[in-house]
C-alpha positions as CSV (number, residue, x, y, z in Angstrom):
1,M,83.1,115.0,119.0
2,H,86.4,116.4,118.5
3,T,88.7,115.4,115.8
4,L,92.5,114.9,115.4
5,R,94.6,114.4,112.4
6,L,97.8,112.9,112.7
7,L,100.3,111.4,110.8
8,W,102.7,108.4,111.7
9,F,105.3,106.0,110.2
10,V,103.2,102.8,111.4
11,P,99.9,102.9,113.6
12,S,100.5,103.4,117.2
13,P,99.8,100.5,119.2
14,L,98.3,102.8,122.2
15,S,96.3,104.0,119.9
16,I,95.0,100.6,118.3
17,A,94.3,99.1,122.0
18,A,92.4,102.4,123.0
19,E,90.0,101.9,119.8
20,A,89.6,98.2,120.5
21,W,88.9,98.5,124.0
22,N,86.5,101.4,123.4
23,L,88.2,104.0,125.0
24,T,88.2,106.7,122.7
25,S,84.5,108.4,122.9
26,G,84.6,111.9,122.1
27,V,87.5,111.6,119.8
28,A,87.4,111.3,116.2
29,L,90.8,110.0,114.8
30,R,92.3,110.6,111.3
31,A,95.6,109.1,111.2
32,E,97.5,108.3,108.0
33,R,100.6,106.6,107.3
34,N,103.5,108.8,105.9
35,P,106.6,108.4,103.9
36,S,109.2,110.5,105.7
37,S,109.8,113.0,108.4
38,D,110.1,115.9,105.8
39,A,106.3,115.0,104.8
40,Q,105.6,114.9,108.9
41,F,107.2,118.2,108.9
42,E,105.7,119.6,105.7
43,A,102.1,118.5,107.0
44,L,102.4,120.5,110.6
45,A,103.8,123.7,108.7
46,S,100.8,123.6,106.4
47,G,98.3,122.9,108.9
48,D,97.3,120.0,106.9
49,V,97.6,117.8,110.1
50,D,97.5,118.6,113.9
51,A,100.1,116.2,115.3
52,V,102.3,113.4,114.2
53,V,104.0,110.6,116.1
54,T,107.6,110.7,115.4
55,A,111.2,110.4,116.5
56,M,111.7,113.2,119.1
57,D,114.9,114.5,118.2
58,N,113.1,115.8,114.4
59,V,111.9,118.5,116.6
60,M,115.3,120.1,117.4
61,D,115.7,120.1,113.8
62,W,112.6,121.1,112.6
63,N,112.4,124.3,115.0
64,L,115.3,125.4,112.9
65,R,113.3,125.5,109.5
66,A,111.2,128.1,107.9
67,G,107.7,127.2,109.6
68,P,105.9,127.1,112.7
69,K,109.4,127.2,115.2
70,D,106.9,126.4,117.9
71,L,107.1,122.5,117.8
72,R,107.1,121.0,121.4
73,V,107.1,117.0,122.1
74,I,103.6,116.6,124.0
75,A,103.4,113.0,125.0
76,Q,105.9,110.0,124.9
77,L,104.2,106.9,123.5
78,E,106.6,104.1,123.9
79,S,109.4,103.9,126.7
80,T,111.9,103.1,123.6
81,T,111.8,102.5,119.7
82,P,113.8,99.3,119.4
83,L,116.5,100.1,116.4
84,T,118.7,97.4,114.8
85,L,121.5,98.5,112.4
86,V,120.9,95.9,109.7
87,G,123.5,95.4,107.0
88,Q,123.9,93.8,103.8
89,R,124.6,90.0,103.8
90,G,128.4,89.7,104.8
91,R,128.8,92.7,106.7
92,T,129.4,92.0,110.6
93,E,130.9,95.1,112.3
94,L,130.2,98.9,112.6
95,E,134.0,99.5,111.4
96,G,132.9,97.6,108.3
97,L,130.9,100.6,107.3
98,R,133.7,103.0,106.2
99,G,133.4,103.7,102.8
100,A,129.4,102.6,103.2
101,T,126.3,104.1,101.7
102,I,123.6,104.1,104.7
103,L,119.9,104.4,104.2
104,V,118.3,107.2,106.1
105,D,115.0,108.9,106.5
106,A,116.4,112.4,106.8
107,P,120.2,113.1,107.3
108,R,120.3,115.7,110.0
109,N,117.2,114.5,112.1
110,G,115.5,111.7,113.6
111,F,116.9,108.3,114.5
112,V,120.0,108.8,111.9
113,V,121.2,110.8,114.8
114,A,121.8,107.8,117.2
115,L,123.6,106.3,114.3
116,R,126.0,109.1,113.6
117,A,126.5,109.4,117.3
118,M,127.4,105.6,117.4
119,L,129.6,105.8,114.4
120,A,131.5,109.2,115.5
121,Q,132.5,107.0,119.3
122,R,134.2,104.4,117.1
123,G,135.9,107.2,115.2
124,I,134.1,106.8,112.1
125,D,133.7,110.5,110.9
126,S,130.6,111.6,109.0
127,D,133.1,112.0,105.7
128,A,133.8,108.2,106.1
129,Y,130.1,107.4,104.8
130,S,127.5,108.5,102.8
131,L,123.8,109.0,103.7
132,E,120.9,108.6,101.0
133,T,117.8,109.6,101.7
134,V,115.0,107.1,101.2
135,G,112.1,107.8,103.6
136,G,110.2,105.9,106.7
137,V,111.0,102.4,107.9
138,K,109.0,100.6,105.2
139,E,110.5,102.2,102.6
140,R,114.1,101.7,103.9
141,F,113.7,98.2,104.4
142,D,112.2,97.8,101.0
143,A,115.0,99.4,99.8
144,L,118.0,97.4,101.4
145,G,116.0,94.3,100.5
146,A,116.5,95.4,97.4
147,G,120.1,95.7,97.3
148,R,120.1,99.4,97.5
149,G,122.6,100.6,99.8
150,D,124.9,98.9,102.6
151,A,122.8,99.3,105.7
152,T,120.3,101.1,107.7
153,L,118.2,101.2,110.9
154,L,115.2,99.0,111.3
155,G,112.3,98.7,114.0
156,P,109.7,96.3,114.7
157,P,108.5,94.4,112.8
158,F,110.8,95.4,110.1
159,D,114.1,94.5,112.2
160,A,112.9,91.1,112.4
161,M,111.8,90.3,108.8
162,A,115.0,91.7,107.5
163,L,117.0,89.3,109.7
164,E,114.7,86.7,108.6
165,A,115.2,87.4,105.0
166,G,119.1,86.9,106.2
167,L,120.5,90.7,106.4
168,S,123.1,91.0,109.2
169,R,122.4,92.5,112.4
170,L,125.3,95.2,113.1
171,A,124.4,97.0,116.1
172,S,121.4,97.7,118.5
173,V,120.9,101.3,119.5
174,Q,119.7,100.0,122.8
175,A,122.7,98.1,123.9
176,L,124.8,101.2,123.2
177,Y,122.5,103.6,124.5
178,P,119.9,102.1,126.9
179,A,118.5,105.4,128.0
180,F,117.3,106.0,124.0
181,P,113.8,107.1,124.5
182,G,110.5,106.0,122.0
183,Q,108.5,108.3,119.6
184,G,106.9,110.9,120.6
185,L,103.5,112.9,119.6
186,V,104.6,116.5,118.5
187,A,102.4,119.4,117.9
188,S,102.7,123.1,117.5
189,A,102.1,125.2,120.7
190,R,99.3,126.7,118.9
191,T,97.9,123.7,118.1
192,V,98.2,122.4,122.0
193,D,95.8,126.1,122.5
194,R,93.3,125.5,120.2
195,L,93.0,121.6,120.4
196,R,93.4,121.3,124.2
197,P,90.0,119.3,125.1
198,A,90.7,117.1,122.2
199,L,94.3,116.5,123.1
200,L,93.3,116.0,127.1
201,T,90.6,113.7,125.8
202,W,92.8,111.2,123.2
203,L,95.6,111.4,125.4
204,G,93.7,110.0,128.6
205,A,92.1,107.2,126.5
206,L,96.2,106.4,125.5
207,D,96.8,106.5,129.1
208,R,94.3,104.1,130.6
209,A,95.2,101.6,127.0
210,R,98.9,102.0,128.6
211,Q,97.7,101.1,131.8
212,R,95.4,97.9,130.5
213,M,98.3,97.0,128.0
214,S,100.6,96.8,131.2
215,E,97.9,95.0,133.6
216,D,96.5,92.6,130.9
217,P,99.0,91.7,128.2
218,N,97.1,88.7,126.8
219,A,94.4,91.5,126.1
220,A,97.2,93.4,124.2
221,R,97.9,90.5,122.4
222,Q,95.2,90.0,121.2
223,A,94.2,93.6,120.2
224,L,97.6,94.1,118.3
225,A,97.3,90.7,116.6
226,L,94.0,91.5,115.0
227,A,95.0,94.7,113.8
228,G,97.6,92.7,111.7
229,F,100.9,93.1,114.0
230,P,103.0,90.1,113.2
231,A,103.8,88.2,116.7
232,P,107.7,89.5,117.2
233,A,106.3,93.0,116.9
234,V,103.4,92.4,119.2
235,E,106.0,91.0,122.0
236,A,108.4,94.2,121.1
237,T,105.5,96.6,121.6
238,L,104.4,94.9,125.0
239,R,108.2,95.3,126.1
240,T,108.5,98.8,125.4
241,T,105.2,99.6,126.9
242,A,105.8,103.2,128.5
243,A,105.7,103.7,132.2
244,S,104.1,106.9,131.7
245,L,103.1,109.6,128.7
246,C,105.3,112.0,130.0
247,P,108.8,112.6,127.8
248,D,111.5,110.9,129.7
249,R,114.2,113.5,130.9
250,L,117.1,111.3,130.5
251,G,115.9,110.3,127.2
252,V,115.4,113.7,125.8
253,E,118.8,114.7,127.3
254,L,120.8,112.1,125.7
255,L,118.6,113.2,122.3
256,I,120.2,116.4,122.8
257,E,123.8,115.2,123.8
258,Q,123.4,113.1,120.6
259,R,123.3,115.8,118.5
260,R,126.5,117.3,120.1
261,M,128.3,114.4,119.6
262,A,127.0,114.0,115.9
263,G,128.0,117.9,115.1
264,L,124.7,118.9,114.4
265,S,122.7,122.2,115.0
266,G,120.0,122.6,117.2
267,A,121.3,120.9,120.3
268,D,121.4,124.3,122.2
269,T,118.3,123.4,123.8
270,T,116.9,122.1,126.9
271,Y,114.1,119.6,128.2
272,E,112.1,122.4,129.2
273,E,112.1,124.1,125.5
274,L,111.5,120.8,123.9
275,V,108.6,119.5,125.8
276,D,105.4,120.6,126.8
277,T,103.4,118.0,129.5
278,S,100.3,120.4,129.7
279,V,97.8,118.1,127.9
280,L,99.0,114.8,129.8
281,P,96.7,113.0,132.5
282,R,97.4,113.9,136.0
283,D,97.7,111.6,138.6
């Protein structure tokens, strides 16, 4: 029996489905929710976890920090991460974010890069707004609902919950960037070498779950509902079921370009330098 130690912001639907359908024999998963991408990096750097499910952009920033410097995206777990820019009541346009305080997980990495690129394209420079570090998606949802800050990026189910509570939808990342990729599984090259059998087994199980979710969406709905996913999140998950666990080249190259547009370091890289597909299932 192999053991994998994992951190994620919310449980991966593929992992939930794989467990529900008894596809993960041979691997014991010890997964916990984390409060921020910085917490993920610190756990990877200290060796407290083996891998994290996170925004793939994080790798470009994390490899610049004191730490492993060999982090790689080893799988893509969803075709895209639906992201809605949600604002306080009365805010209806991106241009209205001049002078605003935007709540983020981290100011230089993760989903905020797409937001910074989006604002830059509208002529809103980074000195025209402020970024307040709050934490992961649940933490940002709670803070915005409590009246802290003017806007933030939210994904399912928190985006739908925020809109139902009367907050405003300002923009969709997917509408502006159709190639925007979903979250990836990130680990160091040394961990991939050390845990190759476990990763091959677990990712094989996730790939079988991915195929079944596509072929039998009703079974997927049942598995996710039993795990506590609200109906809007279930449907969003089914719409973003990945066609492959292989990180999408166009998506990764978009993330690199967005870092360039936002004027952030770490963009002098390539798909080949960021991605390791050696533990993915082969056709």
